[in-house]
C-alpha positions in Angstrom: -5.2 4.1 58.9 -2.8 6.9 59.7 -2.3 7.5 56.0 -6.0 8.0 55.5 -6.2 10.4 58.3 -3.3 12.5 57.1 -4.5 12.5 53.5 -8.2 12.7 53.9 -8.7 15.2 51.1 -6.8 13.0 48.6 -8.6 9.8 49.7 -12.0 11.6 49.3 -11.0 12.9 45.9 -10.0 9.3 44.8 -13.3 7.9 46.0 -15.3 10.5 44.3 -13.4 10.3 41.0 -13.6 6.5 41.1 -17.3 6.6 41.7 -17.9 9.0 38.8 -15.7 6.9 36.5 -17.6 3.8 37.3 -21.0 5.5 36.9 -20.2 7.0 33.5 -18.5 3.8 32.1 -21.5 1.7 33.0 -24.1 4.2 31.9 -24.1 4.7 28.1 -25.3 8.0 26.5 -28.8 6.6 25.7 -29.2 5.3 29.2 -30.2 1.8 30.2 -32.6 1.6 27.3 -29.8 2.0 24.7 -29.1 -1.0 22.4 -26.2 -1.6 20.1 -27.1 -2.7 16.5 -26.3 -6.3 17.4 -28.5 -6.2 20.5 -31.3 -4.6 18.5 -31.0 -7.4 15.8 -31.2 -10.1 18.5 -34.3 -8.4 20.1 -35.9 -8.2 16.6 -35.2 -11.9 15.9 -36.1 -13.2 19.4 -39.0 -11.1 20.4 -40.2 -9.6 17.2 -39.4 -6.0 18.3 -40.8 -3.2 16.1 -38.4 -0.6 14.7 -39.7 3.0 14.7 -37.7 5.5 12.6 -38.3 8.9 14.2 -36.5 10.9 11.5 -38.3 13.1 9.1 -39.8 11.5 6.0 -37.2 12.8 3.6 -34.4 11.2 5.8 -36.4 8.0 6.1 -36.7 7.6 2.3 -32.9 8.0 1.8 -32.3 4.8 3.8 -33.9 3.0 6.7 -33.8 -0.5 8.3 -36.1 -2.9 6.6 -39.6 -3.1 8.2 -39.1 0.2 10.1 -42.1 2.4 10.5 -41.7 6.1 10.0 -43.2 8.3 12.7 -41.3 11.6 13.0 -40.3 12.5 16.6 -42.3 15.8 16.4 -45.6 13.9 15.8 -44.9 10.9 18.0 -47.2 11.9 20.9 -50.1 12.5 18.5 -49.5 9.3 16.6 -48.8 7.0 19.6 -52.3 5.4 19.1 -50.8 3.7 16.0 -48.4 1.9 18.3 -51.0 0.8 20.9 -50.5 -2.9 20.0 -46.9 -2.5 21.1 -47.5 -1.1 24.6 -46.0 -4.1 26.3 -43.8 -5.3 23.4 -40.3 -4.1 22.5 -40.0 -1.0 20.4 -36.6 0.2 19.1 -36.5 3.9 18.2 -34.1 4.9 15.5 -32.8 8.3 14.3 -29.7 9.5 12.6 -27.3 9.5 15.5 -29.3 8.6 18.6 -30.2 12.0 20.1 -33.8 12.3 18.7 -34.6 8.7 19.5 -33.5 9.2 23.2 -36.0 12.0 23.5 -38.7 10.0 21.7 -38.0 7.1 24.1 -38.8 9.4 27.0 -42.0 10.5 25.3 -43.3 7.0 24.8 -42.3 5.9 28.3 -44.4 8.8 29.7 -47.3 7.5 27.5 -47.2 4.1 29.1 -45.0 2.1 26.7 -43.0 -0.2 29.0 -40.3 -1.6 26.6 -38.9 1.2 24.6 -35.3 1.2 23.5 -33.1 3.5 21.5 -30.6 2.4 18.9 -27.1 3.4 20.1 -25.6 5.5 17.3 -28.8 5.6 15.2 -28.6 4.9 11.5 -24.9 5.7 11.6 -24.3 2.9 14.2 -26.6 0.5 12.1 -24.5 1.0 8.9 -21.2 0.9 10.8 -22.3 -2.6 12.1 -22.7 -3.6 8.4 -26.5 -3.9 8.5 -28.5 -3.1 5.4 -30.6 -0.1 4.7 -33.6 -0.1 2.4 -34.3 3.0 0.3 -37.7 4.4 -0.5 -40.9 4.6 1.4 -42.4 1.5 3.1 -45.3 0.0 1.3 
């Protein structure tokens, strides 16, 4: 107890740094809604989650996960009615690296979608996990 009293500043610094370290190690960049490619695949297989690719159409055509719908992030709010059937079902938003899909996740959450997730690492993370991409537009 005497040590703590004599080194109060050091103890406080250790507690604060430990708390920050724990907070940032538990919280991933995409937040609690972020999924790895493996977790996304399991959610697709178990709960029939819908993939939404929020990249621009020219990026989408160059390679996208099979069965992913393309709704660019810029028009997501206007086109949210197309996703009405998924309001209470899992949606996984995908972009190139994860940044646009995180913002799109917030947009859909504000519109009342309860189970939106972002793919951690985006298409880059998807391909690094060895998962296939389909080229061309979805028919």
